[in-house]
C-alpha positions in Angstrom: -20.8 34.4 171.4 -22.9 36.6 169.0 -24.3 39.8 170.5 -28.1 40.4 170.4 -28.9 41.9 167.0 -30.7 45.0 168.2 -27.9 45.8 170.6 -25.4 45.4 167.8 -27.4 47.8 165.6 -27.9 50.4 168.3 -24.3 50.4 169.5 -22.9 50.7 166.0 -25.4 53.1 164.5 -23.1 56.0 165.1 -23.9 59.6 164.2 -22.8 60.4 160.7 -20.5 63.4 160.4 -20.2 63.6 156.7 -21.6 66.5 154.6 -23.1 67.0 151.2 -23.2 70.4 149.7 -22.1 71.9 153.0 -25.2 70.7 154.7 -24.9 68.3 157.7 -26.5 64.9 157.1 -28.7 63.2 159.7 -28.5 59.5 160.6 -31.1 57.2 159.2 -33.2 55.8 162.1 -33.3 52.1 163.0 -36.6 50.7 161.6 -38.9 50.2 164.6 -40.4 47.0 163.2 -37.3 44.9 163.5 -37.8 42.1 166.1 -35.1 40.8 168.5 -35.1 37.5 166.5 -33.5 39.3 163.5 -30.0 38.6 162.4 -27.4 40.6 160.4 -25.0 40.0 157.6 -22.3 42.3 156.3 -21.0 42.3 152.8 -18.7 44.6 150.8 -19.4 44.6 147.1 -17.9 47.8 145.7 -20.2 50.8 145.4 -22.8 50.4 148.2 -25.5 52.1 146.1 -25.6 49.0 144.0 -25.8 46.6 146.9 -28.9 47.8 148.7 -31.7 47.1 146.3 -31.1 43.4 145.5 -31.3 42.6 149.2 -34.1 45.0 150.2 -36.3 43.3 147.5 -35.9 39.9 149.2 -38.7 38.5 151.3 -37.5 38.3 154.9 -35.1 41.3 154.7 -36.0 44.2 156.9 -33.3 46.6 155.7 -30.1 47.0 153.9 -27.9 49.8 155.2 -25.0 51.4 153.4 -21.9 52.0 155.5 -18.2 51.5 156.1 -16.4 48.7 158.0 -13.1 46.9 158.5 -10.9 49.9 158.9 -9.0 51.8 161.6 -10.7 55.2 161.5 -13.6 55.9 164.0 -16.7 57.5 162.5 -15.3 57.8 159.0 -16.9 60.1 156.4 -17.6 59.3 152.8 -14.8 61.5 151.7 -12.3 59.9 154.0 -13.2 56.3 153.0 -13.2 57.3 149.3 -9.7 58.7 149.8 -8.5 55.3 150.7 -6.8 56.2 153.9 -9.1 54.7 156.5 -8.8 51.0 155.8 -12.6 50.7 155.5 -14.5 49.2 152.6 -17.9 50.5 151.4 -20.3 47.8 152.7 -23.9 46.9 153.4 -25.4 45.6 156.6 -28.4 43.3 155.9 -30.9 43.0 158.7 -33.0 39.9 158.1 -35.4 37.3 159.5 -33.6 34.0 159.6 -36.9 32.2 159.7 -37.9 33.6 156.3 -34.6 33.9 154.5 -31.4 32.0 155.1 -27.9 33.3 155.3 -27.0 30.9 152.4 -29.6 32.7 150.2 -28.1 36.1 151.1 -24.7 34.7 150.1 -26.1 33.6 146.7 -27.5 37.1 146.1 -24.2 38.7 147.1 -22.2 36.7 144.6 -24.6 37.7 141.9 -23.9 41.4 142.4 -20.1 41.4 142.1 -17.0 40.3 140.2 -15.4 38.0 142.9 -12.2 37.6 140.8 -11.3 41.3 141.0 -8.9 42.2 143.9 -8.4 45.8 142.8 -11.9 47.2 143.2 -15.2 46.7 141.5 -15.8 47.7 137.9 -15.1 51.5 137.4 -14.4 52.0 141.1 -10.8 51.2 141.8 -9.0 51.0 145.2 -9.1 48.9 148.3 -12.2 50.7 149.6 -14.2 49.2 146.7 -12.9 45.6 147.0 -15.2 42.8 148.0 -15.4 40.9 151.3 -17.7 38.9 153.5 -17.6 40.0 157.1 -18.8 37.0 159.2 -20.4 37.6 162.6 -20.2 34.0 163.9 -18.5 30.7 163.2 -21.6 29.5 161.5 -21.6 32.4 159.1 -17.9 31.8 158.5 -18.5 28.2 157.7 -21.4 28.9 155.4 -19.5 31.6 153.6 -16.5 29.4 153.0 -18.7 26.6 151.7 -20.5 29.0 149.4 -17.2 30.5 148.2 -15.8 27.0 147.5 -18.9 26.0 145.6 -18.7 29.1 143.4 -15.0 28.5 142.7 -15.8 24.9 141.6 -18.7 25.8 139.5 -16.7 26.8 136.5 -18.6 30.1 136.1 -15.4 32.1 136.5 -12.0 31.4 134.8 -10.1 33.2 137.5 -9.8 32.4 141.2 -12.4 33.8 143.6 -10.5 36.4 145.7 -13.2 37.7 147.9 -11.9 37.3 151.5 -13.8 36.2 154.6 -13.1 38.5 157.5 -14.3 38.8 161.1 -16.9 41.5 161.4 -15.9 44.7 163.3 -17.7 48.0 163.9 -20.1 49.0 161.1 -20.5 52.7 160.6 -23.7 53.6 158.6 -23.0 56.0 155.8 -24.4 59.5 155.6 -28.2 59.7 155.1 -28.0 60.8 151.5 -26.4 57.5 150.6 -29.2 55.4 152.1 -31.6 54.0 149.6 -29.9 56.0 146.9 -31.3 53.7 144.2 -34.8 54.9 145.3 -34.0 58.6 145.9 -32.0 59.2 142.7 -33.1 56.3 140.4 -32.1 57.9 137.1 -28.6 58.7 138.2 -28.3 55.3 139.9 -29.3 53.3 136.8 -26.9 55.4 134.7 -24.1 54.7 137.1 -24.8 51.0 137.0 -24.6 51.0 133.3 -21.7 53.3 133.0 -19.6 51.6 135.6 -19.8 48.3 133.7 -21.5 46.4 136.5 -24.8 45.9 134.7 -23.2 44.4 131.6 -20.9 42.1 133.6 -23.7 40.8 135.7 -26.0 40.1 132.7 -23.2 38.4 130.8 -22.3 36.3 133.8 -25.7 35.5 135.3 -28.2 36.5 132.7 -31.2 38.7 133.6 -31.4 37.0 137.0 -28.1 38.5 138.1 -28.6 42.2 137.5 -31.0 44.3 139.7 
């Protein structure tokens, strides 16, 4: 049975212990406006900087949180995950209102941010920690994700198999505060990274202007 959303957020919103420039980071607070009727979705799509904005701009999404999940290390830091030794993937947790935006719509936006045929990373970021995944929190999410994945594979848009796995959700560890909303805090560097990594060009070629954000 799915745990209440607010309880899930509060119990997994662990204190971040990573550092930047030798200064301790503080955890980002849970938005106070999130009602108990909210739901969550967890996706891994490579660099989490590039995954927040497309979801946060959606009507019905309360927040998109960068973090780490799927691994064996408790309270991992950015450096540990980036080193590829924790088993975690860089991920985003989407907190949304299911009455205003469906899980199927979130899946559609997810596919349009990634290369789902790449099992070695995403674009310039290589390694397991940057591979894609859908972490389902219920049997319904699993069923909808599998249906969406099947439809994408049958669409003919990609000439290689869709390799993004569907995995049961586990503890989600929010990333250090300086990673949250990076696309807003460091817009120039973020946009340069999107272009330089090859993500922007791939999404525009694959989906047109509607795929890149």
